[in-house]
MIDREN-347221 format. One record per residue (C-alpha): z, x, y; chain. Coordinates in Angstrom, 1 decimal, decimal comma. Each point is the difference from the previous one (the first is absolute). Layout:
{{Z; X; Y}; "A"}
...
***
This chain:
{{-59,9; -7,1; -16,9}; "A"}
{{3,1; 0,1; 2,2}; "A"}
{{-0,6; 0,0; 3,7}; "A"}
{{0,3; 3,4; 1,6}; "A"}
{{1,2; 0,8; 3,4}; "A"}
{{-0,8; 2,7; 2,5}; "A"}
{{2,7; 2,4; 1,2}; "A"}
{{0,1; -1,8; 3,4}; "A"}
{{0,5; -3,4; -1,7}; "A"}
{{2,7; 1,5; -2,2}; "A"}
{{1,8; 1,5; 3,1}; "A"}
{{0,0; -3,5; 1,6}; "A"}
{{1,4; -1,6; -3,2}; "A"}
{{2,7; 2,5; -0,7}; "A"}
{{1,0; 1,1; 3,5}; "A"}
{{-0,6; 3,6; -0,9}; "A"}
{{-2,1; 2,3; 2,2}; "A"}
{{-3,4; 1,1; -1,3}; "A"}
{{1,2; 3,6; 0,0}; "A"}
{{3,0; -1,0; -2,1}; "A"}
{{-2,2; -1,7; -2,6}; "A"}
{{-2,3; 3,0; -0,1}; "A"}
{{3,1; 2,2; -0,6}; "A"}
{{1,3; -2,1; -2,9}; "A"}
{{-3,5; 0,0; -1,5}; "A"}
{{-0,5; 3,8; 0,4}; "A"}
{{3,5; 0,5; -1,5}; "A"}
{{-1,1; -2,0; -3,1}; "A"}
{{2,7; -2,7; 0,6}; "A"}
{{-2,5; -2,8; 0,5}; "A"}
{{-3,5; 0,5; -1,3}; "A"}
{{-2,9; -1,9; 1,6}; "A"}
{{-1,8; -2,4; -2,4}; "A"}
{{-3,3; 1,6; 1,0}; "A"}
{{-2,0; 2,0; 2,6}; "A"}
{{-3,1; -1,3; 1,6}; "A"}
{{-3,2; 2,0; 0,0}; "A"}
{{0,9; 1,1; 3,5}; "A"}
{{3,4; 1,2; -1,3}; "A"}
{{2,1; -2,8; 1,4}; "A"}
{{3,1; -1,0; -2,0}; "A"}
{{0,4; -3,5; -1,3}; "A"}
{{3,3; -1,4; -1,2}; "A"}
{{0,8; -2,9; -2,3}; "A"}
{{3,0; -2,4; 0,2}; "A"}
{{2,0; 2,1; -2,4}; "A"}
{{-0,3; 3,0; 2,4}; "A"}
{{1,0; -2,2; 2,9}; "A"}
{{3,1; -1,2; -1,9}; "A"}
{{0,9; 3,6; -0,7}; "A"}
{{-0,5; 1,0; 3,6}; "A"}
{{2,2; -2,9; 1,2}; "A"}
{{2,8; 1,2; -2,4}; "A"}
{{-0,4; 3,6; 1,3}; "A"}
{{0,4; -1,3; 3,5}; "A"}
{{3,2; -1,8; -0,9}; "A"}
{{1,4; 3,0; -1,9}; "A"}
{{-0,9; 2,4; 2,9}; "A"}
{{1,8; -2,3; 2,4}; "A"}
{{3,0; 0,3; -2,3}; "A"}
{{-0,3; 3,8; 0,3}; "A"}
{{-1,2; 0,5; -3,6}; "A"}
{{-1,7; 3,4; -0,5}; "A"}
{{-3,6; 0,5; -1,0}; "A"}
{{0,9; 1,6; -3,3}; "A"}
{{2,3; -2,9; -0,9}; "A"}
{{-2,7; -2,5; 0,9}; "A"}
{{-2,6; 2,0; -2,0}; "A"}
{{2,4; -0,1; -3,1}; "A"}
{{0,7; -3,7; 0,5}; "A"}
{{-3,7; -0,9; 0,1}; "A"}
{{-0,7; 2,2; -3,0}; "A"}
{{2,9; -1,9; -1,7}; "A"}
{{1,9; 3,2; -0,5}; "A"}
{{3,1; -1,6; 1,6}; "A"}
{{1,1; -3,6; 0,2}; "A"}
{{0,0; -1,9; 3,3}; "A"}
{{3,7; -0,9; -0,6}; "A"}
{{1,0; 3,6; -0,4}; "A"}
{{-1,9; 0,9; 3,2}; "A"}
{{1,6; -2,8; 1,9}; "A"}
{{3,5; 0,9; -1,3}; "A"}
{{-0,4; 3,6; 1,2}; "A"}
{{-1,3; -1,0; 3,4}; "A"}
{{2,7; -2,7; 0,4}; "A"}
{{2,6; 2,8; -0,4}; "A"}
{{-1,8; 1,9; 2,8}; "A"}
{{-0,1; -3,1; 2,2}; "A"}
{{3,7; -0,7; -0,6}; "A"}
{{1,0; 3,5; 1,0}; "A"}
{{-2,2; -0,2; 3,2}; "A"}
{{1,5; -3,4; 0,8}; "A"}
{{3,5; 1,4; -0,4}; "A"}
{{-0,8; 2,8; 2,4}; "A"}
{{-1,5; -2,4; 2,5}; "A"}
{{3,0; -2,3; -0,1}; "A"}
{{2,3; 3,0; 0,6}; "A"}
{{-2,1; 1,1; 2,9}; "A"}
{{-0,2; -3,5; 1,5}; "A"}
{{3,8; -0,4; -0,3}; "A"}
{{0,5; 3,3; 1,8}; "A"}
{{-2,5; -0,8; 2,7}; "A"}
{{1,5; -3,5; 0,6}; "A"}
{{3,5; 1,5; 0,2}; "A"}
{{-1,3; 2,6; 2,5}; "A"}
{{-1,6; -2,7; 2,2}; "A"}
{{3,1; -2,2; -0,2}; "A"}
{{2,5; 2,8; 0,7}; "A"}
{{-2,3; 2,3; 2,0}; "A"}
{{1,2; 2,8; -2,2}; "A"}
{{-0,2; 3,7; 0,7}; "A"}
{{-2,0; 2,6; -1,9}; "A"}
{{3,2; 1,0; -1,9}; "A"}
{{0,6; -3,6; -1,0}; "A"}
{{-3,6; -0,3; -1,3}; "A"}
{{0,7; 2,8; -2,4}; "A"}
{{3,3; -1,5; -1,1}; "A"}
{{-1,5; -3,5; -0,5}; "A"}
{{-2,8; 1,4; -2,1}; "A"}
{{2,6; 1,8; -2,1}; "A"}
{{2,0; -3,2; -0,5}; "A"}
{{-2,9; -2,1; -1,3}; "A"}
{{-1,2; 2,7; -2,3}; "A"}
{{3,4; 0,7; -1,6}; "A"}
{{0,2; -0,2; -3,8}; "A"}
{{2,2; -2,6; -1,7}; "A"}
{{2,6; 2,6; -0,7}; "A"}
{{0,1; 1,1; 3,6}; "A"}
{{0,4; -3,5; 1,2}; "A"}
{{2,8; -0,6; -2,4}; "A"}
{{1,7; 3,2; 1,1}; "A"}
{{-0,2; -1,0; 3,6}; "A"}
{{1,8; -3,4; -0,7}; "A"}
{{2,5; 1,8; -2,3}; "A"}
{{0,9; 2,4; 2,8}; "A"}
{{0,6; -2,8; 2,4}; "A"}
{{2,2; -1,9; -2,5}; "A"}
{{2,0; 3,2; -0,8}; "A"}
{{0,6; 0,8; 3,7}; "A"}
{{1,5; -3,4; 0,9}; "A"}
{{2,1; -0,3; -3,1}; "A"}
{{1,3; 3,6; -0,4}; "A"}
{{3,7; 0,3; 0,2}; "A"}
{{0,6; -3,8; 0,4}; "A"}
{{0,7; -0,7; -3,6}; "A"}
{{-2,8; -2,6; -0,1}; "A"}
{{-2,6; 1,7; -2,1}; "A"}
{{-0,2; -3,0; -2,3}; "A"}
{{-0,8; -2,2; 3,0}; "A"}
{{-3,5; 1,5; 0,0}; "A"}
{{-0,7; -2,3; -3,0}; "A"}
{{0,8; -3,0; 2,3}; "A"}
{{-2,7; 1,2; 2,3}; "A"}
{{-2,6; 0,5; -2,7}; "A"}
{{-1,9; -3,2; 0,7}; "A"}
{{-0,8; 1,5; 3,5}; "A"}
{{-1,2; 3,3; -1,4}; "A"}
{{-3,5; 0,6; 1,2}; "A"}
{{-2,6; 0,6; -2,7}; "A"}
{{-3,6; 0,6; 1,3}; "A"}
{{-2,4; -1,4; -2,6}; "A"}
{{-2,8; 2,1; -1,5}; "A"}
{{-2,6; -1,8; 2,0}; "A"}
{{1,7; -0,9; 3,3}; "A"}
{{-1,6; -2,0; 2,7}; "A"}
{{-0,3; 1,3; 3,6}; "A"}
{{2,9; -2,2; 1,0}; "A"}
{{2,2; 1,5; -2,8}; "A"}
{{-1,0; 3,6; 1,1}; "A"}
{{0,8; -0,8; 3,6}; "A"}
{{3,4; -1,4; -1,0}; "A"}
{{0,7; 3,1; -2,2}; "A"}
{{-0,8; 2,3; 3,0}; "A"}
{{2,5; -1,8; 2,2}; "A"}
{{2,7; -0,2; -2,7}; "A"}
{{-0,4; 3,6; -1,0}; "A"}
{{0,3; 1,0; 3,6}; "A"}
{{3,0; -2,2; 0,4}; "A"}
{{2,0; 1,4; -3,0}; "A"}
{{-0,6; 3,5; 1,2}; "A"}
{{1,4; -0,8; 3,5}; "A"}
{{3,4; 1,7; 0,3}; "A"}
{{1,4; -2,6; 2,4}; "A"}
{{-1,0; -2,8; -2,4}; "A"}
{{1,6; 1,7; -3,0}; "A"}
{{3,2; 0,5; 1,9}; "A"}
{{0,1; -3,6; 1,2}; "A"}
{{-0,5; -1,2; -3,6}; "A"}
{{2,7; 2,3; -1,2}; "A"}
{{2,4; -1,2; 2,7}; "A"}
{{-0,8; -3,6; -1,0}; "A"}
{{0,9; 0,5; -3,6}; "A"}
{{3,0; 2,2; 0,8}; "A"}
{{1,3; -2,8; 2,3}; "A"}
{{-0,8; -2,7; -2,6}; "A"}
{{1,7; 1,8; -2,9}; "A"}
{{2,6; 2,3; 1,6}; "A"}
{{1,0; -2,7; 2,4}; "A"}
{{3,3; -0,6; 1,6}; "A"}
{{3,5; 0,9; -1,2}; "A"}
{{1,3; -1,6; -3,2}; "A"}
{{2,0; -2,7; 1,8}; "A"}
{{-3,1; -1,2; 1,8}; "A"}
{{-2,6; 0,2; -2,8}; "A"}
{{-2,0; -3,1; -0,9}; "A"}
{{-2,1; 1,5; -2,8}; "A"}
{{0,3; 2,8; -2,7}; "A"}
{{0,0; 3,4; 1,6}; "A"}
{{-0,9; 3,4; -1,4}; "A"}
{{1,8; 3,0; 1,5}; "A"}
{{-1,0; 0,7; 3,6}; "A"}
{{-2,1; 3,0; 0,8}; "A"}
{{2,1; 3,1; 0,3}; "A"}
{{2,5; -1,0; -2,7}; "A"}
{{2,2; 2,9; -1,2}; "A"}
{{-2,1; 1,8; -2,7}; "A"}
{{3,3; 0,9; -1,7}; "A"}
{{0,9; -3,7; -0,5}; "A"}
{{1,0; -0,8; -3,6}; "A"}
{{-2,8; -0,8; -2,5}; "A"}
{{1,6; -3,2; -1,1}; "A"}
{{-0,4; -1,4; 3,5}; "A"}
{{-3,6; 1,3; 0,0}; "A"}
{{-0,8; -1,8; -3,2}; "A"}
{{1,5; -3,2; 1,3}; "A"}
{{-2,1; 0,2; 3,1}; "A"}
{{-3,1; 0,6; -2,1}; "A"}
{{0,8; -3,1; -2,0}; "A"}
{{0,6; -2,0; 3,1}; "A"}
{{-3,3; 1,0; 1,5}; "A"}
{{-1,8; -0,7; -3,2}; "A"}
{{1,6; -3,4; -0,1}; "A"}
{{-1,0; -0,6; 3,6}; "A"}
{{-3,6; 0,9; -0,8}; "A"}
{{-0,1; -2,5; -2,8}; "A"}
{{1,5; -2,7; 2,1}; "A"}
{{-2,4; 0,5; 2,9}; "A"}
{{-2,9; 0,1; -2,4}; "A"}
{{1,0; -3,2; -1,6}; "A"}
{{0,5; -1,6; 3,4}; "A"}
{{-3,4; 1,2; 1,2}; "A"}
{{-1,6; -1,5; -3,0}; "A"}
{{1,9; -3,2; 0,4}; "A"}
{{-1,0; -0,2; 3,7}; "A"}
{{-3,7; 0,7; -0,8}; "A"}
{{0,1; -2,6; -2,8}; "A"}
{{1,4; -2,6; 2,4}; "A"}
{{3,2; -0,5; -2,1}; "A"}
{{2,3; -2,5; 1,9}; "A"}
{{3,2; 1,7; 1,2}; "A"}
{{2,1; -2,8; -1,3}; "A"}
{{-1,5; 0,1; -3,6}; "A"}
{{2,2; 0,9; -3,0}; "A"}
{{-1,9; 3,4; -0,3}; "A"}
{{0,6; 0,7; 3,7}; "A"}
{{3,7; -0,8; -0,3}; "A"}
{{0,3; 2,3; -2,9}; "A"}
{{-1,7; 2,9; 1,8}; "A"}
{{1,9; -0,7; 3,2}; "A"}
{{3,2; 0,1; -2,0}; "A"}
{{-0,8; 3,4; -1,5}; "A"}
{{-0,9; 1,3; 3,5}; "A"}
{{3,3; -1,3; 1,4}; "A"}
{{1,9; 1,7; -2,8}; "A"}
{{-1,8; 3,3; 0,6}; "A"}
{{0,8; -0,2; 3,7}; "A"}
{{3,7; -0,7; -0,7}; "A"}
{{0,2; 2,9; -2,5}; "A"}
{{-1,8; 2,4; 2,4}; "A"}
{{2,3; -1,0; 2,9}; "A"}
{{3,0; 0,2; -2,3}; "A"}
{{0,9; -3,5; 1,2}; "A"}
{{1,7; -2,2; -2,6}; "A"}
{{-0,3; -3,1; 2,1}; "A"}
{{-3,5; -1,3; -0,9}; "A"}
{{0,3; -3,0; 2,3}; "A"}
{{0,5; 2,3; 3,0}; "A"}
{{-3,0; 2,1; -1,0}; "A"}
{{-2,1; -3,1; -0,4}; "A"}
{{1,0; -1,2; 3,5}; "A"}
{{-0,9; 3,4; 1,4}; "A"}
{{-3,4; 0,0; -1,7}; "A"}
{{-0,8; -3,6; 1,1}; "A"}
{{1,0; 0,8; 3,6}; "A"}
{{-2,2; 3,1; 0,1}; "A"}
{{-3,3; -0,6; 1,7}; "A"}
{{-2,9; 1,7; -1,9}; "A"}
{{-2,4; -0,6; 3,0}; "A"}
{{0,7; 3,4; 1,6}; "A"}
{{-0,7; 1,9; -3,2}; "A"}
{{-3,1; -2,0; -0,7}; "A"}
{{-1,4; 0,5; 3,5}; "A"}
{{0,7; 3,7; -0,2}; "A"}
{{-1,7; 0,2; -3,4}; "A"}
{{-3,0; -1,8; 1,3}; "A"}
{{-0,3; 2,2; 3,1}; "A"}
{{0,4; 3,2; -2,0}; "A"}
{{-1,8; -0,8; -3,3}; "A"}
{{-2,1; -3,0; 0,7}; "A"}
{{-3,1; 2,0; 0,8}; "A"}
{{0,6; 2,2; -3,1}; "A"}
{{0,2; -3,1; -2,2}; "A"}
{{-3,1; -1,5; 1,5}; "A"}
{{-2,1; 3,1; -0,4}; "A"}
{{1,2; 0,4; -3,6}; "A"}
{{-1,1; -3,6; -0,7}; "A"}
{{-3,5; 0,9; 1,3}; "A"}
{{-0,2; 3,2; -2,0}; "A"}
{{1,1; -1,7; -3,2}; "A"}
{{-2,3; -2,9; 0,5}; "A"}
{{2,7; -2,7; -0,1}; "A"}
{{0,7; -2,8; 2,4}; "A"}
{{1,8; 0,8; 3,2}; "A"}
{{3,8; -0,8; -0,2}; "A"}
{{0,7; -3,5; 1,3}; "A"}
{{2,9; 1,3; 1,9}; "A"}
{{0,8; 3,6; 0,7}; "A"}
{{3,7; 0,7; -0,2}; "A"}
{{2,8; 0,4; -2,5}; "A"}
{{-0,5; -3,0; -2,3}; "A"}
{{2,7; 1,1; -2,5}; "A"}
{{2,6; 0,2; 2,7}; "A"}
{{-0,9; -3,3; 1,6}; "A"}
{{-0,1; -1,8; -3,4}; "A"}
{{3,3; 1,5; -1,2}; "A"}
{{1,8; -1,0; 3,3}; "A"}
{{-1,3; -3,6; -0,4}; "A"}
{{1,0; -0,1; -3,7}; "A"}
{{3,5; 1,2; 0,7}; "A"}
{{0,3; -2,5; 2,8}; "A"}
{{-1,1; -2,8; -2,3}; "A"}
{{2,6; 0,8; -2,7}; "A"}
{{2,3; -3,0; -0,6}; "A"}
***
């Protein structure tokens, strides 16, 4: 006959209290193997195993009804685990969001109004987050004729994953707050306006779309030419960025071909037939100021986006396409 154990011994073996074991017995979830003449309960090893499972499931917040069905083999353990895993995942997501908000509050010593805002930011839907970034992009490109340039910035578009870490949530809070800041938006708009509208035609060193405030009654042919020029610039910058990130040597045949197309685009945009003069002007231009300005303005945005997207931090924050193109033009034979 299998050895039987008193309720006290079962309590010591399972870690459950005596009252909890009595409760499960009275509820019919675990039945004692026998009762002594004095009415004391005795349990076998099978009952102890069932009680140990109950304790584990209760620690995982499984309900009594679910446990009863599982032990009666009315539901499978895998199904029960799947259901409770979904609950735990939701709870974990909420705790991560709370921790991100609390850490940000501690770091920034936020006000009560900021607490509400931060909680709203971390609980945004995917659609709301996308809309926030779209609004930011629309504001700094509106009226500059560089709508297509948003495609160039697509690698730095923040996309919070479905199961973000606390670090990603904290980065999202900071970035969402940043792109809603009116001063930041205006500064980004000024940067792109200066970059693409630039100086007068006789001083230009890169293709230029029409400056902000261009006469809306200007002829449509000029507008279509400008659109084509901006589209070409976006393509050139995208190719240059990819080349820079791939480590393509600036004196390689591919680099010379790309630099040649860039030089031709600049000359056409500046209405300058002397390509040699345009090349000298481009080679003499120092991209350092633009790179530094980019890093100061958009470096943090780029770093936060890398954290949110779960990709490595950029090796160098700046304008890699601009720097690479300058070096490639300078290296032309």
